[in-house]
LOTI-872333 format. One record per residue (C-alpha): x, y, z. Coordinates in steps of 0.25 Angstrom, whole numbers, plus 5000, padded with zeros to 4 digits. Example, Ala and Ser with C-alpha at 12.3 -4.5 7.8 and 13.67 -1.06 7.14 Angstrom:
2
{{5049; 4982; 5031}}
{{5055; 4996; 5029}}
end
This chain:
536
{{4937; 4965; 5045}}
{{4937; 4950; 5040}}
{{4939; 4939; 5050}}
{{4952; 4933; 5047}}
{{4947; 4919; 5047}}
{{4938; 4923; 5035}}
{{4950; 4926; 5026}}
{{4957; 4914; 5031}}
{{4967; 4919; 5041}}
{{4969; 4915; 5056}}
{{4963; 4923; 5067}}
{{4971; 4935; 5070}}
{{4981; 4934; 5081}}
{{4994; 4942; 5084}}
{{5002; 4929; 5083}}
{{4997; 4925; 5070}}
{{4998; 4939; 5064}}
{{5013; 4939; 5069}}
{{5015; 4926; 5062}}
{{5009; 4931; 5049}}
{{5019; 4943; 5049}}
{{5031; 4934; 5053}}
{{5036; 4932; 5038}}
{{5036; 4947; 5036}}
{{5043; 4949; 5049}}
{{5053; 4938; 5046}}
{{5057; 4943; 5033}}
{{5059; 4957; 5037}}
{{5067; 4954; 5050}}
{{5076; 4945; 5042}}
{{5079; 4955; 5031}}
{{5079; 4968; 5039}}
{{5084; 4964; 5052}}
{{5093; 4952; 5049}}
{{5096; 4957; 5035}}
{{5094; 4943; 5029}}
{{5093; 4942; 5014}}
{{5079; 4943; 5008}}
{{5080; 4929; 5002}}
{{5083; 4922; 5016}}
{{5073; 4931; 5023}}
{{5062; 4928; 5013}}
{{5064; 4913; 5014}}
{{5063; 4913; 5029}}
{{5051; 4922; 5029}}
{{5044; 4913; 5019}}
{{5046; 4901; 5028}}
{{5040; 4909; 5039}}
{{5028; 4912; 5031}}
{{5027; 4898; 5027}}
{{5027; 4894; 5042}}
{{5017; 4905; 5046}}
{{5007; 4902; 5034}}
{{5007; 4887; 5037}}
{{5007; 4887; 5052}}
{{4999; 4899; 5055}}
{{4990; 4903; 5043}}
{{4987; 4888; 5039}}
{{4993; 4889; 5025}}
{{4996; 4874; 5020}}
{{5006; 4870; 5010}}
{{4998; 4875; 4999}}
{{4997; 4889; 5004}}
{{5012; 4889; 5007}}
{{5016; 4883; 4993}}
{{5006; 4893; 4986}}
{{5011; 4905; 4993}}
{{5026; 4902; 4992}}
{{5025; 4898; 4977}}
{{5016; 4911; 4974}}
{{5028; 4919; 4981}}
{{5038; 4912; 4972}}
{{5030; 4915; 4959}}
{{5028; 4930; 4964}}
{{5043; 4932; 4964}}
{{5044; 4929; 4949}}
{{5038; 4943; 4947}}
{{5047; 4950; 4956}}
{{5060; 4943; 4952}}
{{5057; 4946; 4937}}
{{5056; 4961; 4941}}
{{5069; 4960; 4949}}
{{5077; 4953; 4938}}
{{5072; 4961; 4926}}
{{5074; 4974; 4933}}
{{5088; 4971; 4938}}
{{5091; 4966; 4923}}
{{5087; 4980; 4918}}
{{5095; 4987; 4929}}
{{5107; 4979; 4925}}
{{5105; 4982; 4910}}
{{5104; 4997; 4913}}
{{5116; 4997; 4922}}
{{5125; 4990; 4911}}
{{5122; 5001; 4901}}
{{5127; 5012; 4911}}
{{5114; 5019; 4911}}
{{5112; 5021; 4926}}
{{5124; 5031; 4925}}
{{5116; 5039; 4915}}
{{5103; 5038; 4923}}
{{5110; 5042; 4936}}
{{5117; 5054; 4929}}
{{5103; 5059; 4923}}
{{5096; 5058; 4936}}
{{5108; 5065; 4943}}
{{5106; 5077; 4933}}
{{5091; 5077; 4934}}
{{5091; 5077; 4949}}
{{5103; 5087; 4950}}
{{5111; 5076; 4956}}
{{5101; 5074; 4968}}
{{5102; 5059; 4972}}
{{5089; 5060; 4980}}
{{5081; 5065; 4969}}
{{5086; 5054; 4960}}
{{5082; 5044; 4971}}
{{5068; 5050; 4972}}
{{5066; 5050; 4957}}
{{5071; 5036; 4954}}
{{5068; 5029; 4967}}
{{5054; 5035; 4970}}
{{5048; 5042; 4958}}
{{5053; 5033; 4947}}
{{5048; 5020; 4954}}
{{5035; 5026; 4956}}
{{5034; 5029; 4941}}
{{5037; 5015; 4938}}
{{5028; 5009; 4949}}
{{5016; 5017; 4942}}
{{5016; 5007; 4931}}
{{5024; 4995; 4935}}
{{5027; 4991; 4949}}
{{5030; 4977; 4954}}
{{5044; 4981; 4958}}
{{5048; 4987; 4945}}
{{5050; 5001; 4951}}
{{5060; 4996; 4961}}
{{5067; 4987; 4951}}
{{5069; 4999; 4942}}
{{5072; 5010; 4952}}
{{5081; 5003; 4961}}
{{5092; 5000; 4951}}
{{5090; 5014; 4945}}
{{5093; 5020; 4959}}
{{5105; 5011; 4961}}
{{5110; 5015; 4947}}
{{5110; 5029; 4951}}
{{5119; 5026; 4963}}
{{5109; 5025; 4974}}
{{5112; 5014; 4985}}
{{5104; 5001; 4982}}
{{5097; 5001; 4995}}
{{5092; 5015; 4993}}
{{5088; 5012; 4979}}
{{5080; 5000; 4983}}
{{5073; 5006; 4994}}
{{5070; 5019; 4986}}
{{5064; 5011; 4975}}
{{5056; 5003; 4984}}
{{5050; 5015; 4991}}
{{5049; 5023; 4979}}
{{5040; 5014; 4971}}
{{5031; 5009; 4983}}
{{5022; 5021; 4984}}
{{5017; 5020; 4970}}
{{5013; 5005; 4970}}
{{4998; 5007; 4973}}
{{4995; 5016; 4961}}
{{5007; 5010; 4953}}
{{5007; 4998; 4943}}
{{4995; 5005; 4937}}
{{4987; 5004; 4950}}
{{4987; 4989; 4953}}
{{4988; 4991; 4968}}
{{4977; 5002; 4969}}
{{4968; 4993; 4960}}
{{4968; 4983; 4971}}
{{4962; 4992; 4981}}
{{4950; 4995; 4972}}
{{4949; 4980; 4968}}
{{4949; 4975; 4983}}
{{4941; 4985; 4990}}
{{4928; 4993; 4987}}
{{4935; 5007; 4988}}
{{4932; 5017; 4977}}
{{4943; 5020; 4967}}
{{4944; 5035; 4968}}
{{4946; 5037; 4984}}
{{4955; 5024; 4984}}
{{4964; 5031; 4973}}
{{4964; 5044; 4981}}
{{4968; 5038; 4995}}
{{4977; 5028; 4989}}
{{4985; 5039; 4981}}
{{4985; 5048; 4994}}
{{4992; 5038; 5002}}
{{5001; 5033; 4991}}
{{5006; 5047; 4989}}
{{5009; 5048; 5003}}
{{5016; 5035; 5002}}
{{5024; 5041; 4991}}
{{5028; 5053; 4999}}
{{5033; 5044; 5011}}
{{5041; 5035; 5001}}
{{5048; 5048; 4996}}
{{5053; 5051; 5010}}
{{5057; 5036; 5013}}
{{5065; 5037; 5000}}
{{5072; 5049; 5005}}
{{5075; 5043; 5019}}
{{5080; 5030; 5013}}
{{5090; 5038; 5004}}
{{5095; 5048; 5015}}
{{5088; 5047; 5028}}
{{5081; 5059; 5033}}
{{5092; 5068; 5028}}
{{5086; 5065; 5014}}
{{5073; 5072; 5018}}
{{5080; 5085; 5017}}
{{5084; 5084; 5003}}
{{5073; 5075; 4998}}
{{5060; 5080; 5004}}
{{5056; 5090; 4994}}
{{5058; 5079; 4983}}
{{5050; 5069; 4990}}
{{5039; 5079; 4993}}
{{5039; 5084; 4978}}
{{5039; 5070; 4972}}
{{5028; 5065; 4982}}
{{5019; 5077; 4978}}
{{5021; 5074; 4963}}
{{5020; 5059; 4964}}
{{5009; 5059; 4975}}
{{5001; 5070; 4969}}
{{5002; 5063; 4955}}
{{4997; 5050; 4961}}
{{4985; 5056; 4968}}
{{4981; 5064; 4956}}
{{4982; 5052; 4947}}
{{4974; 5043; 4956}}
{{4962; 5052; 4954}}
{{4962; 5048; 4940}}
{{4970; 5035; 4938}}
{{4976; 5029; 4950}}
{{4982; 5017; 4942}}
{{4993; 5027; 4937}}
{{4995; 5035; 4950}}
{{5009; 5030; 4952}}
{{5013; 5031; 4938}}
{{5009; 5046; 4937}}
{{5015; 5049; 4951}}
{{5028; 5043; 4946}}
{{5028; 5050; 4933}}
{{5025; 5063; 4940}}
{{5036; 5061; 4950}}
{{5047; 5057; 4939}}
{{5044; 5070; 4931}}
{{5043; 5079; 4944}}
{{5055; 5072; 4950}}
{{5064; 5073; 4938}}
{{5061; 5086; 4933}}
{{5055; 5095; 4944}}
{{5061; 5090; 4957}}
{{5076; 5092; 4953}}
{{5072; 5107; 4951}}
{{5068; 5109; 4965}}
{{5077; 5119; 4973}}
{{5081; 5108; 4983}}
{{5086; 5099; 4972}}
{{5093; 5109; 4962}}
{{5108; 5109; 4963}}
{{5114; 5121; 4969}}
{{5117; 5133; 4960}}
{{5132; 5131; 4962}}
{{5132; 5116; 4961}}
{{5141; 5111; 4951}}
{{5135; 5105; 4938}}
{{5133; 5090; 4938}}
{{5144; 5084; 4929}}
{{5139; 5073; 4920}}
{{5146; 5059; 4921}}
{{5154; 5057; 4908}}
{{5150; 5043; 4908}}
{{5135; 5047; 4906}}
{{5137; 5059; 4898}}
{{5129; 5059; 4885}}
{{5122; 5047; 4889}}
{{5106; 5047; 4888}}
{{5097; 5045; 4900}}
{{5086; 5040; 4891}}
{{5096; 5029; 4886}}
{{5100; 5026; 4900}}
{{5086; 5025; 4906}}
{{5080; 5018; 4894}}
{{5079; 5005; 4901}}
{{5069; 5011; 4912}}
{{5062; 5019; 4901}}
{{5060; 5006; 4893}}
{{5055; 4999; 4906}}
{{5045; 5010; 4908}}
{{5040; 5010; 4894}}
{{5039; 4995; 4894}}
{{5031; 4995; 4907}}
{{5022; 5007; 4903}}
{{5019; 5000; 4889}}
{{5015; 4987; 4896}}
{{5008; 4993; 4908}}
{{5001; 5005; 4903}}
{{4996; 5000; 4889}}
{{4984; 4992; 4894}}
{{4983; 4983; 4881}}
{{4997; 4979; 4882}}
{{4997; 4976; 4897}}
{{4984; 4968; 4895}}
{{4989; 4960; 4884}}
{{5002; 4957; 4891}}
{{4995; 4953; 4904}}
{{4986; 4943; 4897}}
{{4985; 4930; 4905}}
{{4993; 4922; 4895}}
{{5005; 4931; 4899}}
{{5004; 4929; 4914}}
{{5011; 4918; 4922}}
{{5007; 4913; 4935}}
{{5006; 4901; 4944}}
{{4993; 4895; 4948}}
{{4990; 4893; 4963}}
{{4979; 4886; 4970}}
{{4970; 4892; 4981}}
{{4977; 4891; 4994}}
{{4970; 4891; 5008}}
{{4976; 4891; 5022}}
{{4969; 4883; 5033}}
{{4963; 4896; 5038}}
{{4957; 4899; 5024}}
{{4966; 4909; 5019}}
{{4965; 4908; 5004}}
{{4973; 4911; 4992}}
{{4965; 4909; 4979}}
{{4970; 4901; 4967}}
{{4976; 4908; 4956}}
{{4980; 4903; 4942}}
{{4991; 4913; 4940}}
{{4996; 4918; 4953}}
{{5003; 4932; 4952}}
{{5004; 4930; 4937}}
{{5016; 4935; 4930}}
{{5012; 4944; 4919}}
{{5024; 4940; 4910}}
{{5023; 4951; 4900}}
{{5020; 4963; 4909}}
{{5027; 4959; 4922}}
{{5037; 4970; 4926}}
{{5049; 4960; 4924}}
{{5045; 4957; 4910}}
{{5044; 4972; 4907}}
{{5058; 4975; 4913}}
{{5064; 4963; 4905}}
{{5058; 4969; 4892}}
{{5063; 4983; 4896}}
{{5077; 4977; 4899}}
{{5078; 4971; 4885}}
{{5073; 4984; 4878}}
{{5083; 4993; 4887}}
{{5094; 4983; 4883}}
{{5090; 4985; 4868}}
{{5090; 5000; 4870}}
{{5103; 5001; 4877}}
{{5110; 4992; 4867}}
{{5104; 5001; 4856}}
{{5111; 5013; 4863}}
{{5124; 5006; 4865}}
{{5122; 5006; 4880}}
{{5121; 4991; 4882}}
{{5134; 4984; 4885}}
{{5137; 4971; 4878}}
{{5131; 4959; 4887}}
{{5124; 4969; 4896}}
{{5111; 4961; 4895}}
{{5118; 4948; 4900}}
{{5126; 4956; 4911}}
{{5113; 4962; 4916}}
{{5107; 4948; 4917}}
{{5119; 4943; 4925}}
{{5119; 4954; 4934}}
{{5104; 4953; 4936}}
{{5104; 4938; 4940}}
{{5115; 4941; 4951}}
{{5108; 4953; 4956}}
{{5094; 4947; 4957}}
{{5097; 4934; 4963}}
{{5096; 4939; 4978}}
{{5083; 4946; 4976}}
{{5077; 4934; 4969}}
{{5080; 4925; 4982}}
{{5074; 4936; 4990}}
{{5061; 4938; 4983}}
{{5057; 4923; 4982}}
{{5055; 4920; 4997}}
{{5050; 4934; 5000}}
{{5039; 4932; 4990}}
{{5036; 4918; 4995}}
{{5034; 4923; 5009}}
{{5025; 4935; 5005}}
{{5016; 4927; 4996}}
{{5015; 4916; 5006}}
{{5011; 4926; 5017}}
{{5000; 4931; 5008}}
{{4995; 4916; 5004}}
{{4995; 4912; 5019}}
{{4987; 4924; 5023}}
{{4998; 4930; 5032}}
{{4998; 4944; 5025}}
{{4983; 4946; 5026}}
{{4983; 4941; 5041}}
{{4994; 4952; 5044}}
{{4986; 4962; 5038}}
{{4973; 4958; 5045}}
{{4980; 4958; 5058}}
{{4985; 4973; 5056}}
{{4970; 4977; 5052}}
{{4964; 4970; 5064}}
{{4973; 4976; 5075}}
{{4974; 4990; 5069}}
{{4960; 4996; 5072}}
{{4959; 5011; 5071}}
{{4974; 5012; 5067}}
{{4972; 5003; 5055}}
{{4975; 5014; 5045}}
{{4989; 5015; 5050}}
{{4991; 5001; 5048}}
{{4984; 4999; 5035}}
{{4996; 5003; 5027}}
{{5004; 4992; 5033}}
{{4995; 4982; 5028}}
{{4997; 4987; 5014}}
{{5012; 4986; 5017}}
{{5011; 4972; 5023}}
{{5005; 4968; 5010}}
{{5015; 4974; 5001}}
{{5026; 4969; 5010}}
{{5022; 4955; 5008}}
{{5018; 4955; 4994}}
{{5028; 4966; 4988}}
{{5016; 4972; 4981}}
{{5006; 4983; 4984}}
{{4996; 4977; 4975}}
{{4996; 4964; 4983}}
{{4995; 4971; 4996}}
{{4983; 4978; 4991}}
{{4977; 4965; 4986}}
{{4980; 4959; 5000}}
{{4974; 4970; 5009}}
{{4965; 4979; 5002}}
{{4952; 4972; 5006}}
{{4957; 4970; 5020}}
{{4961; 4985; 5021}}
{{4947; 4989; 5016}}
{{4940; 4980; 5025}}
{{4948; 4985; 5037}}
{{4944; 5000; 5033}}
{{4930; 4996; 5032}}
{{4929; 4989; 5046}}
{{4936; 5002; 5052}}
{{4928; 5011; 5044}}
{{4940; 5019; 5039}}
{{4943; 5024; 5025}}
{{4946; 5012; 5016}}
{{4952; 5021; 5006}}
{{4963; 5026; 5015}}
{{4965; 5011; 5021}}
{{4967; 5006; 5007}}
{{4975; 5018; 5003}}
{{4985; 5015; 5014}}
{{4984; 5000; 5011}}
{{4989; 5002; 4996}}
{{4999; 5013; 5001}}
{{5005; 5003; 5011}}
{{5005; 4992; 5000}}
{{5012; 5001; 4991}}
{{5023; 5006; 5000}}
{{5026; 4992; 5005}}
{{5032; 4989; 4991}}
{{5045; 4996; 4997}}
{{5045; 4986; 5009}}
{{5041; 4972; 5003}}
{{5052; 4962; 5003}}
{{5049; 4958; 4988}}
{{5051; 4972; 4984}}
{{5064; 4974; 4992}}
{{5069; 4961; 4986}}
{{5066; 4967; 4972}}
{{5073; 4980; 4975}}
{{5085; 4972; 4981}}
{{5085; 4964; 4969}}
{{5086; 4975; 4959}}
{{5097; 4982; 4967}}
{{5107; 4971; 4970}}
{{5103; 4971; 4985}}
{{5097; 4957; 4986}}
{{5099; 4952; 5001}}
{{5097; 4966; 5006}}
{{5082; 4967; 5005}}
{{5081; 4968; 5021}}
{{5088; 4982; 5020}}
{{5078; 4987; 5009}}
{{5066; 4982; 5018}}
{{5072; 4989; 5030}}
{{5072; 5002; 5023}}
{{5059; 5001; 5016}}
{{5052; 4994; 5028}}
{{5054; 5006; 5037}}
{{5049; 5016; 5026}}
{{5037; 5007; 5023}}
{{5033; 5006; 5038}}
{{5034; 5021; 5039}}
{{5026; 5023; 5026}}
{{5015; 5014; 5031}}
{{5014; 5021; 5044}}
{{5013; 5035; 5038}}
{{5002; 5030; 5028}}
{{4995; 5024; 5039}}
{{4995; 5036; 5048}}
{{4990; 5045; 5037}}
{{4979; 5035; 5034}}
{{4975; 5034; 5049}}
{{4974; 5050; 5049}}
{{4966; 5051; 5037}}
{{4956; 5040; 5041}}
{{4955; 5047; 5055}}
{{4952; 5060; 5048}}
{{4941; 5053; 5040}}
{{4947; 5053; 5026}}
{{4945; 5042; 5016}}
{{4931; 5038; 5019}}
end
């Protein structure tokens, strides 16, 4: 394993490692134990990060300024998604379409709320994640669940959990591609082991959603549904990864939507009793079209697919002339930890960023609703007014959170924490390897960024310990994917689109427990498989 001094970090010690972890501990403690708002906790944890980077990791004013401004710039991407998706939700809500959507899914699922939750909170976000991640599945699914009458906290946690397992092979395989780019592993075995562990993660996610909805009592009614959907989606993903891993999550989500909507409700466990009274149709939605009501989301899917799946269109719209980013110089700490100079840091692809696609879809949806006589007068202005009021809190939360996270990366704290775990784990490393992926995802709110940070390190540790690099990298990317349910940035996004700004700590308390359990199960399975000699 690399000497820490060779990568520009202080010598490893327990005290320094705990200091590196301190900003994360502070933000979690303030939000989860003291129920402090994400905005206040974020500012305090950013100040803690500033102190640790400056006094312990040798980051001077240039490192502090660069990391902080990079964080502020990164928030633009996330906030664009929050504001645009909230606007779309408010627009749909003002047309009364959620009542029609709710009535349709009630009929389709025989009135079973649990099936509705699993299909719209797990399967549907997986489908969207297949093509367009970056928080869009959470931003779309959360308001839908709330519109169907589910508790806002349950809705946010479900959407966060539901989309997370599909991150690696979602967004057309961006996270998976990093594994191949930053390590010498072969594509075939990497796709196979990655899909095996991701499918296992999906199964665990299903049961976490059940528990979040109704505790262990929900297992009695929901186990059959979770097992069925896990087999369908996990099997579809594993099979697709033999052919084209980059569309694994998309195919899994599509298969899940078909099976969940048209096959699962016919299972004996979910059919209404023979003597059950027929469901009465709400007079308010009688005769109204589901296609018309759901058209805003159909339009969004079509727009996203048209941009992301038609290569010539995507390549044209993502030319450098359509990218906006800030230039940053190279920064070096006194220990030698280096962040390279960049001409366009985290470049905003103006024409293909998810926020732009949601805005385009909103205007197209408004035009469609208006043509159908469903759009009230002044609805677009009313939707904007509501959006501004609803999104202010999440904006105040995301800015300092991202400043803290990016500064930790720029100062070397995140890498130092990961190396500390690797150096002390020894033979138990496979159990802890997923938690390195979780750490990266927690800090960056991105599975892809976590893989960029830690793929090389994980491969190096596997080589030193003479254990399967395929299994270790598989659990790295599984952990980084699942961590998308637990990162403060994604929690703030979910809170923002659900009107729960200031309650991010409640969200993280739920997803944090599930994420730790997921990481432990994944790690134990990896440990057992490696001990049995698999993956070499």
